DSSP file (Angstrom, degrees, kcal/mol; ACC not computed):
  #  RESIDUE AA STRUCTURE BP1 BP2  ACC     N-H-->O    O-->H-N    N-H-->O    O-->H-N    TCO  KAPPA ALPHA  PHI   PSI    X-CA   Y-CA   Z-CA
    1    1 A M     >        0   0    0      0, 0.0     4,-2.1     0, 0.0     5,-0.1   0.000 360.0 360.0 360.0 -37.3   79.4   37.6  263.8
    2    2 A Q  H  >  +     0   0    0      1,-0.2     4,-2.4     2,-0.2     5,-0.2   0.836 360.0  57.8 -66.4 -31.6   76.5   35.5  262.7
    3    3 A A  H  > S+     0   0    0      2,-0.2     4,-2.2     1,-0.2    41,-1.1   0.901 108.3  46.5 -65.6 -39.6   77.9   32.5  264.6
    4    4 A R  H  > S+     0   0    0      2,-0.2     4,-2.3     1,-0.2    -2,-0.2   0.917 111.9  50.1 -70.5 -39.9   77.8   34.6  267.9
    5    5 A R  H  X S+     0   0    0     -4,-2.1     4,-2.0     2,-0.2    -2,-0.2   0.898 111.5  48.1 -65.8 -37.2   74.3   35.8  267.2
    6    6 A N  H  X S+     0   0    0     -4,-2.4     4,-2.9    36,-0.3     5,-0.2   0.906 110.8  53.2 -63.3 -41.9   73.1   32.2  266.5
    7    7 A S  H  X S+     0   0    0     -4,-2.2     4,-1.9     1,-0.2    -2,-0.2   0.869 107.7  50.4 -61.6 -38.5   74.8   31.2  269.8
    8    8 A R  H  X S+     0   0    0     -4,-2.3     4,-2.6     2,-0.2    -1,-0.2   0.912 111.1  48.1 -61.6 -47.7   73.0   34.0  271.6
    9    9 A L  H  X S+     0   0    0     -4,-2.0     4,-1.8     1,-0.2    -2,-0.2   0.928 112.3  48.0 -62.6 -45.0   69.6   32.8  270.2
   10   10 A A  H  X S+     0   0    0     -4,-2.9     4,-2.8     1,-0.2    -1,-0.2   0.883 110.1  54.1 -61.4 -38.0   70.4   29.1  271.1
   11   11 A A  H  X S+     0   0    0     -4,-1.9     4,-3.1    -5,-0.2     5,-0.3   0.922 105.4  52.6 -65.7 -40.8   71.4   30.3  274.7
   12   12 A V  H  X S+     0   0    0     -4,-2.6     4,-2.1     1,-0.2    -1,-0.2   0.913 112.6  45.2 -61.7 -39.1   68.1   32.1  275.1
   13   13 A Q  H  X S+     0   0    0     -4,-1.8     4,-2.4     2,-0.2    -2,-0.2   0.921 114.1  49.5 -66.8 -43.2   66.3   28.8  274.2
   14   14 A A  H  X S+     0   0    0     -4,-2.8     4,-2.4     2,-0.2    -2,-0.2   0.927 112.4  46.1 -62.5 -45.6   68.6   26.9  276.4
   15   15 A I  H  X S+     0   0    0     -4,-3.1     4,-3.0     2,-0.2     5,-0.2   0.866 109.6  55.3 -64.5 -38.7   68.1   29.2  279.4
   16   16 A F  H  X S+     0   0    0     -4,-2.1     4,-3.6    -5,-0.3     5,-0.3   0.946 110.4  45.9 -56.3 -49.8   64.3   29.1  278.8
   17   17 A Q  H  X S+     0   0    0     -4,-2.4     4,-2.8     1,-0.2     6,-0.6   0.934 111.3  52.8 -60.2 -45.7   64.5   25.3  279.0
   18   18 A Y  H  X S+     0   0    0     -4,-2.4     4,-0.9     1,-0.2    -1,-0.2   0.918 116.9  37.5 -60.8 -47.7   66.6   25.5  282.1
   19   19 A Y  H  < S+     0   0    0     -4,-3.0    -2,-0.2     2,-0.2    -1,-0.2   0.955 121.0  44.6 -71.9 -46.2   64.1   27.9  283.9
   20   20 A F  H  < S+     0   0    0     -4,-3.6    -2,-0.2    -5,-0.2    -3,-0.2   0.935 125.9  27.6 -62.7 -49.5   60.9   26.3  282.6
   21   21 A L  H  < S-     0   0    0     -4,-2.8    -1,-0.2    -5,-0.3    -3,-0.2   0.543  95.3-132.0 -95.0  -5.7   61.8   22.7  283.1
   22   22 A K     <  +     0   0    0     -4,-0.9    -4,-0.2    -5,-0.4    -3,-0.1   0.813  48.1 164.4  63.5  29.8   64.2   23.1  286.0
   23   23 A Q        -     0   0    0     -6,-0.6     2,-0.2    -5,-0.2    -1,-0.2  -0.329  47.8 -89.6 -78.5 162.2   66.7   20.9  284.4
   24   24 A D     >  -     0   0    0      1,-0.1     4,-2.0    -2,-0.1     5,-0.2  -0.497  35.2-128.8 -66.0 135.3   70.4   20.6  285.3
   25   25 A I  H  > S+     0   0    0      1,-0.2     4,-2.4     2,-0.2     5,-0.2   0.831 105.8  55.2 -63.9 -33.1   72.4   23.1  283.3
   26   26 A E  H  > S+     0   0    0      2,-0.2     4,-2.4     1,-0.2    -1,-0.2   0.925 107.5  50.4 -64.8 -43.4   74.9   20.5  282.1
   27   27 A S  H  > S+     0   0    0      1,-0.2     4,-2.6     2,-0.2    -2,-0.2   0.906 110.1  50.1 -64.5 -38.6   72.2   18.4  280.7
   28   28 A V  H  X S+     0   0    0     -4,-2.0     4,-2.5     2,-0.2    -2,-0.2   0.954 112.5  46.5 -60.8 -47.8   70.6   21.3  278.8
   29   29 A M  H  X S+     0   0    0     -4,-2.4     4,-2.6     1,-0.2     5,-0.2   0.911 112.1  50.2 -62.5 -40.5   73.9   22.3  277.3
   30   30 A E  H  X S+     0   0    0     -4,-2.4     4,-2.5     2,-0.2     5,-0.3   0.913 110.7  50.2 -66.5 -44.1   74.7   18.7  276.3
   31   31 A E  H  X>S+     0   0    0     -4,-2.6     4,-3.0     1,-0.2     5,-0.9   0.933 113.4  45.6 -54.8 -48.2   71.2   18.4  274.6
   32   32 A F  I  X>S+     0   0    0     -4,-2.5     5,-2.6     1,-0.2     4,-0.9   0.907 114.3  47.0 -65.7 -41.5   71.7   21.5  272.7
   33   33 A C  I  <5S+     0   0    0     -4,-2.6    -1,-0.2    -5,-0.2    -2,-0.2   0.866 121.5  36.9 -67.5 -36.3   75.2   20.7  271.6
   34   34 A K  I  <5S+     0   0    0     -4,-2.5    -2,-0.2    -5,-0.2    -1,-0.2   0.873 134.1  13.9 -87.0 -36.3   74.3   17.2  270.5
   35   35 A Y  I  <5S+     0   0    0     -4,-3.0     3,-0.3    -5,-0.3    -3,-0.2   0.711 127.2  38.1-116.0 -25.7   70.8   17.5  269.1
   36   36 A R  I  <<S+     0   0    0     -4,-0.9     2,-1.5    -5,-0.9     3,-0.3   0.810 102.9  61.3-102.6 -31.0   69.9   21.2  268.4
   37   37 A L      < +     0   0    0     -5,-2.6     3,-0.2     1,-0.2    -1,-0.2  -0.398  63.1 151.3 -93.2  60.0   73.0   22.9  267.2
   38   38 A I        +     0   0    0     -2,-1.5     2,-1.9     1,-0.3    -1,-0.2   0.921  64.7  56.6 -63.4 -45.9   73.2   20.6  264.1
   39   39 A E  S >  S+     0   0    0     -3,-0.3     3,-2.5     1,-0.2    -1,-0.3  -0.522  70.7 174.6 -83.8  72.7   74.9   23.1  261.9
   40   40 A K  G >   +     0   0    0     -2,-1.9     3,-1.5     1,-0.3     5,-0.3   0.710  69.5  67.1 -58.2 -23.4   77.9   23.6  264.2
   41   41 A K  G 3  S+     0   0    0      1,-0.3    -1,-0.3    -3,-0.2   -38,-0.1   0.720  97.1  56.6 -72.7 -18.2   79.7   25.9  261.8
   42   42 A N  G <  S+     0   0    0     -3,-2.5     2,-0.3   -39,-0.1    -1,-0.3   0.318 105.6  61.3 -93.6   9.4   77.0   28.5  262.3
   43   43 A Y  S <  S-     0   0    0     -3,-1.5     2,-1.0    -4,-0.1   -39,-0.2  -0.975  73.7-135.5-134.5 152.8   77.5   28.6  266.0
   44   44 A D     >  -     0   0    0    -41,-1.1     4,-3.2    -2,-0.3     5,-0.2  -0.841  24.7-172.6-100.4  93.2   80.2   29.5  268.3
   45   45 A I  H  > S+     0   0    0     -2,-1.0     4,-2.9    -5,-0.3     5,-0.2   0.895  81.9  54.1 -61.2 -41.1   79.9   26.5  270.7
   46   46 A V  H  > S+     0   0    0      2,-0.2     4,-1.9     1,-0.2    -1,-0.2   0.906 110.8  45.7 -56.0 -42.9   82.4   28.0  273.2
   47   47 A F  H  > S+     0   0    0      2,-0.2     4,-2.8     1,-0.2     5,-0.3   0.953 111.7  52.6 -66.1 -49.8   80.5   31.2  273.4
   48   48 A F  H  X S+     0   0    0     -4,-3.2     4,-2.4     1,-0.2     5,-0.2   0.932 111.6  45.2 -50.0 -49.6   77.2   29.3  273.8
   49   49 A R  H  X S+     0   0    0     -4,-2.9     4,-2.4     1,-0.2     5,-0.4   0.871 111.5  53.3 -66.1 -34.9   78.6   27.3  276.6
   50   50 A Q  H  X S+     0   0    0     -4,-1.9     4,-1.7    -5,-0.2    -1,-0.2   0.921 111.4  45.8 -65.5 -42.4   80.1   30.3  278.3
   51   51 A L  H  X S+     0   0    0     -4,-2.8     4,-2.3     2,-0.2    -2,-0.2   0.929 116.8  43.0 -69.0 -45.7   76.8   32.2  278.2
   52   52 A V  H  X S+     0   0    0     -4,-2.4     4,-2.1    -5,-0.3    -2,-0.2   0.970 118.8  42.4 -66.3 -52.4   74.6   29.3  279.5
   53   53 A S  H  X S+     0   0    0     -4,-2.4     4,-2.8    -5,-0.2    -1,-0.2   0.869 112.9  56.6 -61.0 -34.2   77.0   28.2  282.2
   54   54 A G  H  X S+     0   0    0     -4,-1.7     4,-2.5    -5,-0.4    -1,-0.2   0.929 104.6  49.8 -61.5 -50.0   77.6   31.9  283.0
   55   55 A V  H  < S+     0   0    0     -4,-2.3    -1,-0.2     1,-0.2     7,-0.2   0.949 113.0  48.6 -56.6 -49.2   73.9   32.6  283.6
   56   56 A D  H >< S+     0   0    0     -4,-2.1     3,-1.1     1,-0.2     4,-0.2   0.946 113.3  46.8 -59.4 -46.6   73.8   29.5  285.9
   57   57 A E  H 3< S+     0   0    0     -4,-2.8     3,-0.2     1,-0.2    -1,-0.2   0.829 120.6  36.6 -64.0 -33.8   76.9   30.5  287.9
   58   58 A K  T 3X S+     0   0    0     -4,-2.5     4,-2.7     1,-0.2    -1,-0.2   0.004  79.0 125.0-108.8  27.1   75.8   34.1  288.4
   59   59 A Q  H <> S+     0   0    0     -3,-1.1     4,-3.1     1,-0.2     5,-0.2   0.892  72.8  48.9 -54.7 -49.0   72.1   33.4  288.8
   60   60 A E  H  > S+     0   0    0     -4,-0.2     4,-2.0    -3,-0.2    -1,-0.2   0.946 113.7  45.9 -61.7 -48.3   71.8   35.2  292.2
   61   61 A T  H  > S+     0   0    0      2,-0.2     4,-2.0     1,-0.2    -2,-0.2   0.912 113.0  50.0 -58.5 -43.4   73.5   38.3  291.0
   62   62 A I  H  X S+     0   0    0     -4,-2.7     4,-2.4     1,-0.2    -2,-0.2   0.931 110.5  50.4 -60.4 -47.4   71.5   38.3  287.8
   63   63 A K  H  X S+     0   0    0     -4,-3.1     4,-2.7     1,-0.2     5,-0.2   0.865 108.7  52.2 -64.7 -33.9   68.2   37.9  289.8
   64   64 A K  H  X S+     0   0    0     -4,-2.0     4,-2.6    -5,-0.2    -1,-0.2   0.940 110.5  47.4 -66.0 -44.4   69.1   40.8  292.1
   65   65 A Y  H  X S+     0   0    0     -4,-2.0     4,-1.2     2,-0.2    -2,-0.2   0.918 115.2  45.8 -64.5 -40.4   69.8   43.1  289.1
   66   66 A I  H >X S+     0   0    0     -4,-2.4     4,-0.8     2,-0.2     3,-0.6   0.959 114.0  49.0 -68.7 -49.1   66.5   42.1  287.4
   67   67 A T  H >< S+     0   0    0     -4,-2.7     3,-0.8     1,-0.3    -2,-0.2   0.896 110.1  50.5 -56.2 -44.7   64.5   42.5  290.7
   68   68 A N  H 3< S+     0   0    0     -4,-2.6    -1,-0.3     1,-0.2    -2,-0.2   0.773 107.2  55.1 -67.0 -24.8   66.0   45.9  291.4
   69   69 A S  H << S+     0   0    0     -4,-1.2    -1,-0.2    -3,-0.6     2,-0.2   0.633  95.2  85.7 -87.6 -10.9   65.1   47.1  287.9
   70   70 A L  S << S-     0   0    0     -3,-0.8     6,-0.1    -4,-0.8    -3,-0.0  -0.592  85.4-106.7 -90.9 154.3   61.4   46.2  288.3
   71   71 A S    >   -     0   0    0     -2,-0.2     3,-1.4     1,-0.1    -1,-0.1  -0.238  37.5-102.5 -70.5 165.4   58.8   48.3  289.9
   72   72 A E  T 3  S+     0   0    0      1,-0.3    -1,-0.1    -4,-0.0    -2,-0.1   0.792 121.8  57.9 -62.2 -26.0   57.5   47.4  293.4
   73   73 A K  T 3  S+     0   0    0      2,-0.0     2,-0.4     0, 0.0    -1,-0.3   0.702  98.2  73.8 -76.3 -16.7   54.4   46.0  291.9
   74   74 A W    <   -     0   0    0     -3,-1.4     2,-0.3    -7,-0.1    -4,-0.1  -0.787  59.5-167.2-107.3 141.1   56.3   43.5  289.8
   75   75 A M    >   -     0   0    0     -2,-0.4     3,-1.8     1,-0.1     4,-0.5  -0.884  34.6-116.5-119.0 154.9   58.1   40.4  290.9
   76   76 A I  G >  S+     0   0    0     -2,-0.3     3,-1.4     1,-0.3     8,-0.1   0.816 112.9  66.9 -57.7 -32.4   60.5   38.4  288.7
   77   77 A E  G 3  S+     0   0    0      1,-0.3    -1,-0.3     7,-0.0     4,-0.1   0.692  93.1  61.1 -67.9 -17.2   58.2   35.4  288.8
   78   78 A R  G <  S+     0   0    0     -3,-1.8    -1,-0.3     2,-0.1    -2,-0.2   0.724  84.0  97.8 -76.4 -22.3   55.6   37.5  286.8
   79   79 A L  S <  S-     0   0    0     -3,-1.4     2,-0.1    -4,-0.5    -3,-0.0  -0.439  86.6-107.5 -73.6 142.6   58.0   37.9  283.9
   80   80 A D     >  -     0   0    0      1,-0.1     4,-2.8    -2,-0.1     5,-0.2  -0.389  28.7-119.0 -61.7 143.6   57.6   35.5  281.0
   81   81 A Y  H  > S+     0   0    0      1,-0.2     4,-2.5     2,-0.2     5,-0.2   0.829 113.1  56.9 -59.5 -33.1   60.4   32.9  280.9
   82   82 A T  H  > S+     0   0    0      2,-0.2     4,-2.8     1,-0.2    -1,-0.2   0.938 108.6  45.2 -59.6 -47.3   61.5   34.1  277.5
   83   83 A I  H  > S+     0   0    0      1,-0.2     4,-2.6     2,-0.2     5,-0.3   0.904 111.2  52.5 -63.3 -42.2   62.0   37.6  278.8
   84   84 A Q  H  X S+     0   0    0     -4,-2.8     4,-2.6     1,-0.2    -1,-0.2   0.907 111.0  49.4 -59.9 -40.6   63.8   36.4  281.8
   85   85 A S  H  X S+     0   0    0     -4,-2.5     4,-2.3    -5,-0.2     5,-0.2   0.947 112.0  46.7 -61.3 -49.6   66.1   34.4  279.6
   86   86 A I  H  X S+     0   0    0     -4,-2.8     4,-2.2     1,-0.2    -2,-0.2   0.928 116.5  42.7 -62.4 -45.9   66.9   37.3  277.3
   87   87 A I  H  X S+     0   0    0     -4,-2.6     4,-2.3     2,-0.2    -1,-0.2   0.877 112.1  54.6 -67.9 -39.5   67.5   39.7  280.1
   88   88 A S  H  X S+     0   0    0     -4,-2.6     4,-2.3    -5,-0.3    -2,-0.2   0.907 110.2  46.1 -62.5 -40.4   69.5   37.2  282.1
   89   89 A L  H  X S+     0   0    0     -4,-2.3     4,-2.5     2,-0.2     5,-0.2   0.932 111.8  52.2 -67.9 -44.0   71.9   36.6  279.2
   90   90 A G  H  X S+     0   0    0     -4,-2.2     4,-1.8    -5,-0.2    -1,-0.2   0.886 111.0  46.4 -59.2 -40.0   72.2   40.2  278.5
   91   91 A I  H  X S+     0   0    0     -4,-2.3     4,-2.4     2,-0.2     5,-0.2   0.912 109.3  54.3 -69.8 -42.2   73.1   40.9  282.1
   92   92 A Y  H  X S+     0   0    0     -4,-2.3     4,-3.0     1,-0.2     5,-0.3   0.922 109.8  47.3 -59.7 -42.2   75.6   38.1  282.1
   93   93 A E  H  X S+     0   0    0     -4,-2.5     4,-1.8     1,-0.2    -1,-0.2   0.863 111.4  51.8 -67.7 -34.2   77.4   39.6  279.0
   94   94 A L  H  < S+     0   0    0     -4,-1.8    -1,-0.2    -5,-0.2    -2,-0.2   0.878 116.9  40.4 -67.6 -35.3   77.4   43.0  280.7
   95   95 A I  H  < S+     0   0    0     -4,-2.4     3,-0.2    -5,-0.1    -2,-0.2   0.946 131.4  19.9 -75.4 -50.8   78.9   41.6  283.8
   96   96 A S  H  < S+     0   0    0     -4,-3.0     2,-0.5    -5,-0.2    -3,-0.2   0.604 113.3  61.9-104.5 -13.8   81.4   39.1  282.3
   97   97 A C    ><  +     0   0    0     -4,-1.8     3,-2.0    -5,-0.3    -1,-0.2  -0.513  51.6 159.4-116.3  64.5   82.1   40.1  278.7
   98   98 A N  T 3   +     0   0    0     -2,-0.5    -1,-0.2     1,-0.3     4,-0.1   0.684  66.9  67.0 -63.2 -17.0   83.6   43.5  279.0
   99   99 A S  T 3  S+     0   0    0     -3,-0.2    -1,-0.3     2,-0.1    -2,-0.1   0.669  86.5  81.6 -75.9 -14.4   85.3   43.4  275.6
  100  100 A I  S <  S-     0   0    0     -3,-2.0    -3,-0.1    -7,-0.2     5,-0.1  -0.814  92.5-116.4 -94.3 121.1   81.8   43.4  274.0
  101  101 A P     >  -     0   0    0      0, 0.0     4,-2.3     0, 0.0     3,-0.2  -0.130  15.8-120.0 -55.5 149.1   80.5   47.0  273.8
  102  102 A L  H  > S+     0   0    0      1,-0.2     4,-2.5     2,-0.2     5,-0.2   0.934 114.4  52.4 -55.6 -49.9   77.3   47.9  275.8
  103  103 A K  H  > S+     0   0    0      1,-0.2     4,-2.8     2,-0.2     5,-0.2   0.889 107.7  52.1 -59.1 -37.2   75.5   48.9  272.6
  104  104 A V  H  > S+     0   0    0      2,-0.2     4,-3.1     1,-0.2     5,-0.2   0.972 110.4  47.0 -62.4 -51.6   76.3   45.6  271.0
  105  105 A V  H  X S+     0   0    0     -4,-2.3     4,-2.0     1,-0.2     5,-0.2   0.941 116.1  45.2 -57.0 -49.6   75.0   43.5  274.0
  106  106 A I  H  X S+     0   0    0     -4,-2.5     4,-2.4     2,-0.2     5,-0.2   0.941 114.1  47.9 -58.0 -50.8   71.8   45.6  274.0
  107  107 A N  H  X S+     0   0    0     -4,-2.8     4,-2.6    -5,-0.2    -2,-0.2   0.905 110.6  52.8 -59.1 -45.1   71.2   45.5  270.3
  108  108 A E  H  X S+     0   0    0     -4,-3.1     4,-1.9    -5,-0.2    -1,-0.2   0.941 114.1  40.0 -58.5 -49.6   71.8   41.8  270.2
  109  109 A Y  H  X S+     0   0    0     -4,-2.0     4,-1.8    -5,-0.2    -1,-0.2   0.768 114.1  52.2 -76.2 -24.4   69.2   41.0  272.8
  110  110 A V  H  X S+     0   0    0     -4,-2.4     4,-1.5    -5,-0.2    -1,-0.2   0.913 109.9  51.4 -71.4 -40.6   66.7   43.5  271.6
  111  111 A S  H  < S+     0   0    0     -4,-2.6     4,-0.4    -5,-0.2    -2,-0.2   0.892 111.7  46.6 -56.5 -44.9   67.1   42.0  268.2
  112  112 A I  H >X S+     0   0    0     -4,-1.9     3,-1.3     1,-0.2     4,-0.5   0.871 108.1  55.5 -66.1 -40.6   66.5   38.5  269.7
  113  113 A S  H >X S+     0   0    0     -4,-1.8     4,-2.6     1,-0.3     3,-1.0   0.814  98.7  63.2 -66.4 -30.1   63.5   39.8  271.7
  114  114 A S  H 3< S+     0   0    0     -4,-1.5    -1,-0.3     1,-0.2    -2,-0.2   0.674  93.1  63.5 -71.7 -12.8   61.9   41.0  268.4
  115  115 A L  H <4 S+     0   0    0     -3,-1.3    -1,-0.2    -4,-0.4    -2,-0.2   0.766 118.8  23.8 -74.3 -27.7   61.8   37.5  267.3
  116  116 A Y  H << S+     0   0    0     -3,-1.0    -2,-0.2    -4,-0.5     2,-0.2   0.693 117.5  46.7-109.4 -28.9   59.3   36.6  270.1
  117  117 A F     <  -     0   0    0     -4,-2.6     2,-0.1     1,-0.1     0, 0.0  -0.617  68.1-110.6-126.1 171.0   57.5   39.8  271.3
  118  118 A D     >  -     0   0    0     -2,-0.2     4,-2.2    -3,-0.0     3,-0.4  -0.274  53.6 -83.3 -89.0-177.4   55.7   42.9  270.3
  119  119 A D  H  > S+     0   0    0      1,-0.2     4,-3.0     2,-0.2     5,-0.2   0.848 124.1  56.4 -60.5 -37.2   56.9   46.5  270.6
  120  120 A S  H  > S+     0   0    0      1,-0.2     4,-1.4     2,-0.2    -1,-0.2   0.893 111.3  42.3 -67.8 -39.2   56.0   46.9  274.2
  121  121 A N  H  > S+     0   0    0     -3,-0.4     4,-2.3     2,-0.2    -1,-0.2   0.845 113.0  52.7 -74.0 -36.0   58.0   43.9  275.4
  122  122 A I  H  X S+     0   0    0     -4,-2.2     4,-2.7     1,-0.2    -2,-0.2   0.951 109.4  50.8 -60.0 -48.8   60.9   44.8  273.1
  123  123 A G  H  X S+     0   0    0     -4,-3.0     4,-2.6     1,-0.2    -2,-0.2   0.848 108.6  51.6 -53.5 -39.1   60.9   48.2  274.7
  124  124 A F  H  X S+     0   0    0     -4,-1.4     4,-2.6     2,-0.2     5,-0.3   0.931 111.0  47.2 -66.5 -46.8   60.9   46.6  278.2
  125  125 A V  H  X S+     0   0    0     -4,-2.3     4,-2.4     1,-0.2     5,-0.2   0.926 114.7  47.3 -59.6 -46.8   63.9   44.5  277.3
  126  126 A N  H  X S+     0   0    0     -4,-2.7     4,-2.6     1,-0.2    -2,-0.2   0.920 113.1  47.7 -60.5 -47.1   65.7   47.6  275.8
  127  127 A G  H  X S+     0   0    0     -4,-2.6     4,-2.4    -5,-0.2     5,-0.2   0.913 112.8  47.8 -66.9 -42.1   64.9   49.7  278.8
  128  128 A V  H  X S+     0   0    0     -4,-2.6     4,-2.9     2,-0.2     5,-0.4   0.949 117.3  42.1 -63.7 -50.6   66.0   47.1  281.4
  129  129 A L  H  X S+     0   0    0     -4,-2.4     4,-2.3    -5,-0.3    -2,-0.2   0.884 113.7  51.7 -68.7 -35.1   69.3   46.4  279.6
  130  130 A D  H  X S+     0   0    0     -4,-2.6     4,-1.6    -5,-0.2    -1,-0.2   0.914 116.0  40.7 -64.6 -44.9   70.0   50.0  278.8
  131  131 A N  H  X S+     0   0    0     -4,-2.4     4,-1.4    -5,-0.2    -2,-0.2   0.932 121.3  42.1 -70.5 -45.9   69.6   51.1  282.5
  132  132 A L  H  X S+     0   0    0     -4,-2.9     4,-3.7    -5,-0.2     5,-0.4   0.874 108.2  61.6 -65.6 -39.9   71.4   48.0  283.9
  133  133 A G  H  X S+     0   0    0     -4,-2.3     4,-2.9    -5,-0.4     5,-0.3   0.944 105.7  45.6 -58.0 -51.8   74.1   48.2  281.3
  134  134 A K  H  X S+     0   0    0     -4,-1.6     4,-1.9     1,-0.2    -1,-0.2   0.930 117.4  44.7 -54.6 -49.8   75.2   51.7  282.5
  135  135 A I  H  X S+     0   0    0     -4,-1.4     4,-2.2     2,-0.2    -2,-0.2   0.933 116.3  44.7 -60.4 -51.4   75.1   50.5  286.2
  136  136 A I  H  X S+     0   0    0     -4,-3.7     4,-2.6     1,-0.2     5,-0.2   0.951 112.5  49.8 -64.2 -51.1   76.9   47.2  285.6
  137  137 A R  H  X S+     0   0    0     -4,-2.9     4,-2.3    -5,-0.4    -1,-0.2   0.878 110.7  50.4 -59.3 -37.1   79.6   48.6  283.4
  138  138 A N  H  X S+     0   0    0     -4,-1.9     4,-2.3    -5,-0.3    -1,-0.2   0.915 111.7  49.1 -65.2 -41.8   80.4   51.4  285.9
  139  139 A E  H  X S+     0   0    0     -4,-2.2     4,-2.1     1,-0.2    -2,-0.2   0.890 110.1  50.6 -63.0 -40.4   80.6   48.8  288.6
  140  140 A V  H  X S+     0   0    0     -4,-2.6     4,-0.9     2,-0.2    -1,-0.2   0.920 110.6  48.9 -65.1 -44.8   82.8   46.7  286.6
  141  141 A L  H >< S+     0   0    0     -4,-2.3     3,-0.6    -5,-0.2    -2,-0.2   0.908 110.9  50.9 -64.1 -39.3   85.2   49.7  285.9
  142  142 A I  H 3< S+     0   0    0     -4,-2.3    -1,-0.2     1,-0.2    -2,-0.2   0.916 111.4  48.6 -61.2 -41.4   85.2   50.6  289.6
  143  143 A N  H 3<        0   0    0     -4,-2.1    -1,-0.2     1,-0.2    -2,-0.2   0.574 360.0 360.0 -77.0 -10.1   86.2   47.0  290.5
  144  144 A E    <<        0   0    0     -4,-0.9    -1,-0.2    -3,-0.6    -2,-0.1   0.480 360.0 360.0 -79.7 360.0   88.9   46.7  288.0
C-alpha cells in the first residue's frame, strides 16, 4: 500500500513538472525513474508510469472534467499547477482504475494535497474529486 501512495506522490511531482516546464512526458518519466525514485522498493514503478502516461493520454478528457467542475468565474489556468496535478491524477484514476474504490482515490489525493496546502485548498480538492467521482464512476458503469 505504501508503494502505491509513494507512486501517487511521485506522479503528482512528475505531472507538476510536465505542466510547469512543458516537457515531453516520456522524458519526465525517465528522469523520475532514473534519478528521483532512488528507493525503488518503496515505489510501484509500473503504477507510477501508468498514472503519469495516463494523465498525458487522457489530458483533453481530464481538462473537460476540471473545467466543468469550476464556477464560471474560474478558468483552469488560474489553478495552481500542484492542484491541477493532484486533481488530474485523481480524475485519471477515477476513469481508468475501476478496481480502486472511489473513496480510496479521493482519500489518497486529499492526503497528498494536505502535504502542500491549507484546509481551504484541501477542501477544494476533496469537493472536486467527490463530485466528479460520482459522475465519472456512473459514466464508466453505463459504458461497460
